N, CA, C and O atoms as a GROMACS GRO file, in nm:
protein
  316
    1MET      N    1   2.593   3.350  -0.096
    1MET     CA    2   2.623   3.356  -0.234
    1MET      C    3   2.631   3.214  -0.293
    1MET      O    4   2.694   3.128  -0.232
    2VAL      N    5   2.574   3.189  -0.403
    2VAL     CA    6   2.577   3.060  -0.468
    2VAL      C    7   2.691   3.065  -0.573
    2VAL      O    8   2.672   3.105  -0.688
    3ARG      N    9   2.804   3.026  -0.529
    3ARG     CA   10   2.923   3.039  -0.613
    3ARG      C   11   2.940   2.932  -0.714
    3ARG      O   12   2.983   2.960  -0.825
    4HIS      N   13   2.909   2.812  -0.682
    4HIS     CA   14   2.952   2.698  -0.763
    4HIS      C   15   2.853   2.672  -0.885
    4HIS      O   16   2.897   2.611  -0.982
    5VAL      N   17   2.732   2.712  -0.882
    5VAL     CA   18   2.646   2.686  -0.987
    5VAL      C   19   2.603   2.824  -1.054
    5VAL      O   20   2.532   2.827  -1.155
    6GLY      N   21   2.649   2.934  -0.993
    6GLY     CA   22   2.620   3.064  -1.057
    6GLY      C   23   2.514   3.141  -0.994
    6GLY      O   24   2.410   3.083  -0.966
    7GLU      N   25   2.527   3.262  -0.969
    7GLU     CA   26   2.425   3.352  -0.910
    7GLU      C   27   2.304   3.358  -1.004
    7GLU      O   28   2.316   3.375  -1.126
    8GLY      N   29   2.185   3.343  -0.940
    8GLY     CA   30   2.057   3.343  -1.012
    8GLY      C   31   2.011   3.203  -1.051
    8GLY      O   32   1.900   3.185  -1.101
    9THR      N   33   2.099   3.104  -1.028
    9THR     CA   34   2.050   2.968  -1.050
    9THR      C   35   1.950   2.922  -0.943
    9THR      O   36   1.973   2.938  -0.823
   10PRO      N   37   1.838   2.864  -0.990
   10PRO     CA   38   1.738   2.820  -0.890
   10PRO      C   39   1.795   2.706  -0.803
   10PRO      O   40   1.850   2.608  -0.854
   11VAL      N   41   1.781   2.723  -0.668
   11VAL     CA   42   1.826   2.626  -0.578
   11VAL      C   43   1.714   2.589  -0.486
   11VAL      O   44   1.646   2.681  -0.440
   12ARG      N   45   1.686   2.462  -0.453
   12ARG     CA   46   1.575   2.421  -0.369
   12ARG      C   47   1.641   2.367  -0.235
   12ARG      O   48   1.733   2.285  -0.238
   13VAL      N   49   1.592   2.415  -0.123
   13VAL     CA   50   1.634   2.371   0.007
   13VAL      C   51   1.519   2.309   0.074
   13VAL      O   52   1.408   2.363   0.076
   14ARG      N   53   1.547   2.190   0.133
   14ARG     CA   54   1.440   2.111   0.200
   14ARG      C   55   1.498   2.065   0.331
   14ARG      O   56   1.610   2.012   0.337
   15VAL      N   57   1.418   2.086   0.441
   15VAL     CA   58   1.456   2.046   0.578
   15VAL      C   59   1.343   1.955   0.623
   15VAL      O   60   1.227   1.994   0.617
   16ALA      N   61   1.375   1.834   0.667
   16ALA     CA   62   1.270   1.739   0.714
   16ALA      C   63   1.324   1.662   0.837
   16ALA      O   64   1.444   1.659   0.861
   17ARG      N   65   1.236   1.605   0.910
   17ARG     CA   66   1.270   1.515   1.018
   17ARG      C   67   1.262   1.376   0.968
   17ARG      O   68   1.166   1.341   0.900
   18THR      N   69   1.364   1.291   1.000
   18THR     CA   70   1.368   1.153   0.962
   18THR      C   71   1.295   1.068   1.065
   18THR      O   72   1.264   1.118   1.173
   19ASP      N   73   1.267   0.946   1.037
   19ASP     CA   74   1.199   0.857   1.124
   19ASP      C   75   1.279   0.831   1.257
   19ASP      O   76   1.224   0.802   1.363
   20GLY      N   77   1.409   0.843   1.241
   20GLY     CA   78   1.506   0.821   1.352
   20GLY      C   79   1.523   0.944   1.441
   20GLY      O   80   1.604   0.943   1.534
   21GLY      N   81   1.447   1.050   1.413
   21GLY     CA   82   1.464   1.178   1.494
   21GLY      C   83   1.573   1.271   1.447
   21GLY      O   84   1.598   1.372   1.513
   22ARG      N   85   1.642   1.241   1.332
   22ARG     CA   86   1.743   1.329   1.286
   22ARG      C   87   1.679   1.432   1.201
   22ARG      O   88   1.566   1.414   1.156
   23THR      N   89   1.749   1.541   1.179
   23THR     CA   90   1.713   1.645   1.088
   23THR      C   91   1.795   1.632   0.956
   23THR      O   92   1.918   1.639   0.958
   24ARG      N   93   1.724   1.614   0.844
   24ARG     CA   94   1.787   1.601   0.714
   24ARG      C   95   1.775   1.730   0.646
   24ARG      O   96   1.666   1.787   0.644
   25VAL      N   97   1.887   1.785   0.585
   25VAL     CA   98   1.887   1.905   0.516
   25VAL      C   99   1.932   1.875   0.373
   25VAL      O  100   2.040   1.818   0.357
   26GLU      N  101   1.855   1.910   0.266
   26GLU     CA  102   1.897   1.892   0.128
   26GLU      C  103   1.895   2.013   0.049
   26GLU      O  104   1.802   2.093   0.058
   27VAL      N  105   2.002   2.031  -0.033
   27VAL     CA  106   2.009   2.141  -0.123
   27VAL      C  107   2.026   2.082  -0.264
   27VAL      O  108   2.119   2.008  -0.296
   28THR      N  109   1.925   2.122  -0.346
   28THR     CA  110   1.929   2.073  -0.482
   28THR      C  111   1.956   2.181  -0.584
   28THR      O  112   1.898   2.289  -0.571
   29ASP      N  113   2.037   2.160  -0.682
   29ASP     CA  114   2.063   2.255  -0.786
   29ASP      C  115   2.052   2.178  -0.924
   29ASP      O  116   2.055   2.055  -0.929
   30PRO      N  117   2.040   2.256  -1.034
   30PRO     CA  118   2.012   2.184  -1.166
   30PRO      C  119   2.146   2.121  -1.228
   30PRO      O  120   2.138   2.053  -1.330
   31ASP      N  121   2.265   2.144  -1.168
   31ASP     CA  122   2.390   2.095  -1.241
   31ASP      C  123   2.427   1.962  -1.190
   31ASP      O  124   2.480   1.954  -1.079
   32PRO      N  125   2.403   1.857  -1.261
   32PRO     CA  126   2.441   1.722  -1.206
   32PRO      C  127   2.590   1.693  -1.220
   32PRO      O  128   2.636   1.592  -1.168
   33HIS      N  129   2.667   1.780  -1.287
   33HIS     CA  130   2.805   1.749  -1.305
   33HIS      C  131   2.905   1.811  -1.205
   33HIS      O  132   3.009   1.754  -1.173
   34ALA      N  133   2.867   1.931  -1.160
   34ALA     CA  134   2.963   2.003  -1.065
   34ALA      C  135   2.941   1.941  -0.925
   34ALA      O  136   2.860   1.993  -0.848
   35LEU      N  137   3.011   1.829  -0.891
   35LEU     CA  138   2.994   1.767  -0.763
   35LEU      C  139   3.090   1.827  -0.665
   35LEU      O  140   3.204   1.860  -0.696
   36PRO      N  141   3.038   1.839  -0.539
   36PRO     CA  142   3.123   1.896  -0.435
   36PRO      C  143   3.239   1.799  -0.401
   36PRO      O  144   3.226   1.677  -0.413
   37VAL      N  145   3.350   1.857  -0.359
   37VAL     CA  146   3.470   1.769  -0.320
   37VAL      C  147   3.512   1.821  -0.181
   37VAL      O  148   3.519   1.942  -0.157
   38LEU      N  149   3.536   1.732  -0.098
   38LEU     CA  150   3.593   1.764   0.038
   38LEU      C  151   3.745   1.789   0.022
   38LEU      O  152   3.822   1.701  -0.018
   39VAL      N  153   3.782   1.913   0.055
   39VAL     CA  154   3.931   1.952   0.045
   39VAL      C  155   3.981   1.995   0.177
   39VAL      O  156   3.903   2.024   0.268
   40CYS      N  157   4.107   2.001   0.190
   40CYS     CA  158   4.166   2.052   0.314
   40CYS      C  159   4.220   2.189   0.286
   40CYS      O  160   4.328   2.208   0.229
   41ALA      N  161   4.134   2.290   0.331
   41ALA     CA  162   4.178   2.432   0.311
   41ALA      C  163   4.280   2.475   0.414
   41ALA      O  164   4.273   2.436   0.530
   42THR      N  165   4.375   2.556   0.368
   42THR     CA  166   4.476   2.614   0.459
   42THR      C  167   4.425   2.750   0.521
   42THR      O  168   4.326   2.807   0.476
   43GLY      N  169   4.494   2.797   0.623
   43GLY     CA  170   4.449   2.930   0.675
   43GLY      C  171   4.455   3.038   0.580
   43GLY      O  172   4.393   3.142   0.606
   44GLU      N  173   4.523   3.027   0.470
   44GLU     CA  174   4.538   3.133   0.366
   44GLU      C  175   4.423   3.124   0.260
   44GLU      O  176   4.396   3.222   0.190
   45ASP      N  177   4.358   3.008   0.248
   45ASP     CA  178   4.259   2.995   0.150
   45ASP      C  179   4.137   3.076   0.184
   45ASP      O  180   4.102   3.092   0.300
   46GLU      N  181   4.072   3.128   0.079
   46GLU     CA  182   3.957   3.214   0.096
   46GLU      C  183   3.833   3.137   0.074
   46GLU      O  184   3.726   3.195   0.092
   47SER      N  185   3.835   3.007   0.035
   47SER     CA  186   3.726   2.916   0.015
   47SER      C  187   3.768   2.779   0.039
   47SER      O  188   3.884   2.748   0.067
   48GLY      N  189   3.666   2.693   0.028
   48GLY     CA  190   3.701   2.545   0.046
   48GLY      C  191   3.669   2.485   0.179
   48GLY      O  192   3.702   2.370   0.207
   49ARG      N  193   3.605   2.562   0.259
   49ARG     CA  194   3.577   2.511   0.398
   49ARG      C  195   3.437   2.460   0.416
   49ARG      O  196   3.410   2.399   0.520
   50GLY      N  197   3.342   2.481   0.320
   50GLY     CA  198   3.200   2.442   0.337
   50GLY      C  199   3.181   2.296   0.371
   50GLY      O  200   3.117   2.264   0.471
   51LEU      N  201   3.237   2.204   0.287
   51LEU     CA  202   3.222   2.064   0.308
   51LEU      C  203   3.294   2.016   0.435
   51LEU      O  204   3.251   1.920   0.498
   52ALA      N  205   3.409   2.086   0.472
   52ALA     CA  206   3.479   2.046   0.591
   52ALA      C  207   3.401   2.078   0.709
   52ALA      O  208   3.403   2.000   0.804
   53LEU      N  209   3.326   2.196   0.712
   53LEU     CA  210   3.235   2.228   0.818
   53LEU      C  211   3.118   2.133   0.832
   53LEU      O  212   3.079   2.093   0.942
   54LEU      N  213   3.059   2.096   0.709
   54LEU     CA  214   2.950   2.010   0.706
   54LEU      C  215   2.995   1.869   0.763
   54LEU      O  216   2.922   1.806   0.840
   55ASP      N  217   3.113   1.825   0.723
   55ASP     CA  218   3.165   1.693   0.767
   55ASP      C  219   3.186   1.690   0.916
   55ASP      O  220   3.173   1.588   0.984
   56ALA      N  221   3.221   1.817   0.964
   56ALA     CA  222   3.248   1.820   1.118
   56ALA      C  223   3.123   1.813   1.199
   56ALA      O  224   3.126   1.756   1.308
   57VAL      N  225   3.008   1.869   1.150
   57VAL     CA  226   2.894   1.874   1.231
   57VAL      C  227   2.785   1.780   1.201
   57VAL      O  228   2.695   1.760   1.282
   58ALA      N  229   2.790   1.716   1.080
   58ALA     CA  230   2.682   1.625   1.036
   58ALA      C  231   2.713   1.484   1.088
   58ALA      O  232   2.829   1.451   1.110
   59LEU      N  233   2.611   1.404   1.109
   59LEU     CA  234   2.630   1.262   1.136
   59LEU      C  235   2.679   1.190   1.014
   59LEU      O  236   2.769   1.106   1.019
   60ARG      N  237   2.618   1.228   0.905
   60ARG     CA  238   2.652   1.173   0.773
   60ARG      C  239   2.602   1.272   0.666
   60ARG      O  240   2.512   1.354   0.688
   61TRP      N  241   2.670   1.258   0.548
   61TRP     CA  242   2.627   1.348   0.436
   61TRP      C  243   2.662   1.277   0.301
   61TRP      O  244   2.735   1.178   0.300
   62GLY      N  245   2.612   1.327   0.195
   62GLY     CA  246   2.641   1.273   0.071
   62GLY      C  247   2.581   1.360  -0.044
   62GLY      O  248   2.527   1.469  -0.026
   63VAL      N  249   2.596   1.300  -0.167
   63VAL     CA  250   2.548   1.367  -0.289
   63VAL      C  251   2.475   1.264  -0.374
   63VAL      O  252   2.518   1.151  -0.392
   64GLU      N  253   2.364   1.310  -0.423
   64GLU     CA  254   2.286   1.217  -0.510
   64GLU      C  255   2.258   1.299  -0.640
   64GLU      O  256   2.229   1.418  -0.640
   65ARG      N  257   2.271   1.224  -0.748
   65ARG     CA  258   2.237   1.278  -0.885
   65ARG      C  259   2.098   1.229  -0.922
   65ARG      O  260   2.061   1.114  -0.899
   66GLY      N  261   2.021   1.324  -0.984
   66GLY     CA  262   1.884   1.289  -1.022
   66GLY      C  263   1.850   1.362  -1.142
   66GLY      O  264   1.933   1.431  -1.201
   67VAL      N  265   1.724   1.347  -1.182
   67VAL     CA  266   1.679   1.408  -1.312
   67VAL      C  267   1.666   1.560  -1.291
   67VAL      O  268   1.666   1.632  -1.391
   68GLU      N  269   1.655   1.612  -1.169
   68GLU     CA  270   1.652   1.756  -1.143
   68GLU      C  271   1.784   1.816  -1.116
   68GLU      O  272   1.790   1.932  -1.077
   69GLY      N  273   1.896   1.740  -1.134
   69GLY     CA  274   2.031   1.784  -1.107
   69GLY      C  275   2.097   1.703  -0.997
   69GLY      O  276   2.098   1.580  -1.002
   70LYS      N  277   2.150   1.772  -0.901
   70LYS     CA  278   2.209   1.696  -0.789
   70LYS      C  279   2.158   1.752  -0.655
   70LYS      O  280   2.114   1.867  -0.648
   71THR      N  281   2.166   1.672  -0.553
   71THR     CA  282   2.123   1.707  -0.416
   71THR      C  283   2.238   1.672  -0.321
   71THR      O  284   2.283   1.558  -0.313
   72VAL      N  285   2.282   1.776  -0.250
   72VAL     CA  286   2.378   1.753  -0.139
   72VAL      C  287   2.291   1.748  -0.014
   72VAL      O  288   2.210   1.838   0.008
   73TRP      N  289   2.308   1.645   0.069
   73TRP     CA  290   2.234   1.628   0.180
   73TRP      C  291   2.320   1.603   0.304
   73TRP      O  292   2.435   1.559   0.296
   74CYS      N  293   2.257   1.635   0.422
   74CYS     CA  294   2.327   1.592   0.549
   74CYS      C  295   2.224   1.558   0.650
   74CYS      O  296   2.109   1.604   0.641
   75GLU      N  297   2.264   1.477   0.748
   75GLU     CA  298   2.176   1.449   0.865
   75GLU      C  299   2.247   1.497   0.986
   75GLU      O  300   2.366   1.477   1.010
   76LEU      N  301   2.158   1.568   1.067
   76LEU     CA  302   2.205   1.620   1.193
   76LEU      C  303   2.145   1.546   1.304
   76LEU      O  304   2.036   1.492   1.286
   77GLY      N  305   2.206   1.538   1.419
   77GLY     CA  306   2.153   1.467   1.527
   77GLY      C  307   2.048   1.547   1.599
   77GLY      O  308   2.025   1.663   1.565
   78GLU      N  309   1.980   1.484   1.705
   78GLU     CA  310   1.873   1.551   1.777
   78GLU      C  311   1.931   1.676   1.854
   78GLU      O  312   2.046   1.680   1.898
   79VAL      N  313   1.849   1.767   1.865
   79VAL     CA  314   1.898   1.894   1.937
   79VAL      C  315   1.833   1.893   2.077
   79VAL      O  316   1.856   1.984   2.156
   0.00000   0.00000   0.00000
């Protein structure tokens, strides 16, 4: 479910290999203002773990604003 930008909002997903052999995953949506925030979810929270999981498994990640909205990206190591 796409909760943060609303159901039915077009989202683009791109997966590519970098020159360094890493896998880069990008998710772009049209809203440049609703930026993701890394929070510390408790055991009782029903949401808020997405970026914590991403932060735990990715070598690095970030957010870029552009003319098409924003892109949240991460790089994963070699498998």
